[in-house]
N, C-alpha and C positions, 0 to 999 in steps of 0.2 A: 706787553707783559713784563713785569719787573723781575729781576733775578731772584728776589726772595719768594715771589709767587711761583716761579718755575721750580724751585727746590721743593715745594710742597705738593707738586703734582706728580702722579705716577700711575702706572697701570698694574693691576693685580689680576692674575688668572685664578679664578676659583673653580676647582675641579671636584674636590671632595664635598660631601654633604654639609659638613660643619662650615666650611668656607663660603659655600653658596648661601647657606642659611643666614650667615652674619649680615649680609646686605640684601637679603631677599625682599623685604618689605619696600625698601627704597627703590630697588630695581623694578619691582612689580609696578609701583606707582609711576616711575619714569616711562616704562613700556606702555602702560595704559594711557598716559597723557600723550605720548608720542603717536599713538595709533588712533586716538579719539576722532580725528577728522575724517578717517575712512571707516568709521563705525566700529572701531576696536580691533584688537589683534585677532586674527582667525587662524585656525590650524591647531594641530595637536601640540600638547605641552604647555597650554596657557589657559586651562580651565580655572585654575586658582594658583595661589602661591606654592602650595605643596606640589602640584602637578608641574609647575615651572621648574622647581628644584629637582624633582625626580626624573623628569622626562628629557631634560637637556643636559648635555655633557659638560659644558664649560661656560662660565660667565667671565668675559673680559671686562673688568670694572675700572673705569677711569676715576681716580681719586684726586680731589683738590682739598688740601688741608685735612685729609683723612675722611672726607665726605664724598660718597659717590655722586658724580655729576654726569656720567656716561656709562652705559653698559651695552655690550654686544653679547648675544646669546648664540651658542653653537650647539648643534646636535652632532653625535658621532654616527655618521651614515657609512656603514661598511668600512670603518677605519679611516674615514676622511672627515675633515672639519667642514661642516656645512653651516653657514650663518643663517639663522632663522629669525632673528629680531635685533633691533638696535633702538636705543632710546637715550634721551638726554634730559637733564633738568631744565633745559632752555637757556642756561647761562652761556656766556661767551666761552668759558673754559670747557663746558660740556660739548658745545658745538665744535670747538677746535679739536678736542680729543676724538670726536666722532669722525671728523674729516681725516685726521691723522690715521685712525684705524682703517677707514675705508681706503685711503691711498695705499697703505701698507698691504692690505689684502689684495688689491688690484695689481700692484707692482711686483709683489713677491709670489703670488699664487698660493699663499699659505691657507687660503680658504676658498670655497666656492659657494654659490648661493643664487638667490633670485631677488632682483631688485623690485620693489614696488615703486610707485610714482615718485614719492618725495625723495627717497634715497637715490633713485636713478637720476633725478634732477640734480642732486648734489654731485653725483659722479660726473655728470655732463659739465658741471662748473669746474671740476678739477682737471679735466682733460678735454682737448679738442677731439672731434670725431676720428681723425686719422690715428690718434694715439689710443683712444678708448675702444674702438671697434675690434681690434685684435684681441682684446681682453674679454670680449663678449662671446656668447655662444649663439650662432644663428638659430632661429626658431625651429628650422627643419631638423636640427640635431638634439633639441632639448628633450623630447619624449624618451629617447633612448638613454640620455644622461640621467634623468631624474626618475625614470620608471613610472611615469604618470601620463595620462592622456592630456593632450593640449590642443588648442585651436589657434592657428597662426593669426596674427593681427592684434591690434590694440582695441580695447574697449573704452568706454567713456571715462574710466577711472585713471587713464594715463594721458598726460598732457603731451601731445605730439605737435609737429610743425606741418602736418598735412602731407600732400603727395610727394614733396621733396625731402621728407624727413630722412636724415642719413641713417637712422636706426630702424627703418621700416621692416627690414628683414629679421630683426631681433625681437620684436614684440610678439607675445603670445598670451593666451588666456587659459586659465585652468580653474577647476573648482577647488576652493579652499573654504572649509567651514560651511559647505552647502551653497556658496555663492561664487560666481565667476569673478576672477581678479586678473588684471593684466600684469604681466611680469616681464623681466628681461634677465636672462641667466648670464652668469659670469663664472670664470674660473674653470678648473679641471679637477674632478674628484681624485684622479690618480696623483696629480701634483699636490693636492691638499691633504695627503695622508698624514696622520698624526705621527710624530716621532716620539718614541718612548726611551 
């Protein structure tokens, strides 16, 4: 990355409706593209662009030369920042910003959430198991944390390494959008409280 390119990249936190609306179409397109391989994004807050704007608390938008190349979407869950979606435009800048955001969330605890397969794969590339596992929530503790019913273990939608998988105790499945999805939880809702 050249110094001139670095100066044109920045993050923008869109919280009010006007700020979220400004980039909503581009963010919607990135999210749809990013989740296309798994049949689209499932869950509340993503029925359409208006639902995405109104149902989600904050969009962290990665900008390159003023154009969104990455977005992370958060809900306000009982005063805590829960990541519910992340997408990029597929560019090197977008992917680098997504990794930077993911690394910051994991290392600072400023958000909590549930990884799907692709994003968990990225997290595993950022950290070795002995560093990543303390940031994760064992499947046995997830139901109480998120207030939803879960089934321990991974389904076919999560790439695992079999019987010796170091993350075996962290995989669980739950129903999202009427279908079972494998997830891995991370963070702590108490530590991820919004600061006003």
